[in-house]
C-alpha positions, 0 to 999 in steps of 0.5 A: 045401882040406885040407893034410897034412904027413908029416915025414921026420925029416931036415929035409924032408917031404911036403906034400900038398894036396887042393883043390876049388872049385865042380866042380873038384878035385885032389890033389898032393904034393911034398917041401919042406925044413921051412925052406922051408915055414916061410918060406912060412907066415911070408910069408903074414903080409905086409900088404899083400902086397909082391910080386905074389905069394907062393908055393911050388912043388915037384916034380922039379927039373932036373939041368941048370938050377939052380932050375928045376922039370922037373915041378911036382907042387904049387904054391901062389901067393897074390896080391891080386885087389882093392883091398878086401883080397880075395886069391886062392890059386891051387893047382896039382896034378899027377901024376908023369910018367915017361919012356915014359908016355903023355901022356894019363896025366898029370893036373893041376888048377889052381884058385883059392880066395879069402880075406882077410888075416885068413884068410891069417893063420889059414892061416899059423898053422895051417901052422906048427902042422902043420909042428911036428906040433901039427896032423894036418891043416889045413882051409882054407875060402875066403872071397869078399868078392863083386864 
């Protein structure tokens, strides 16, 4: 997974993710507040993960329903998948869908990478440095503990 961040110098910025696993790949991007991204990065340090999942999602928000995404362009969820410390990172990416577009034009991908708490700790640190401008990109490689 390759992650980049473009700071808009107004407290927000575009987080872009290119993820691949086996023969599946996708790229997506969405705008987030820097505070929201920092909160997400810090939430990855929970041990054990206290909630069923920790996540972030962005895209086009509903004008009619509070806190509801009409179109999710980028979503990342982290959750435990075994009692041995194996974690899953689900990445969801999609293209914009505009009124009048043929539904077939809409592209999306959903895939899971596996990692450990140590891998998540490094991802958290790298994301914070990316947001602060200390890194240009974050490359994250999953780690599978096996069955």
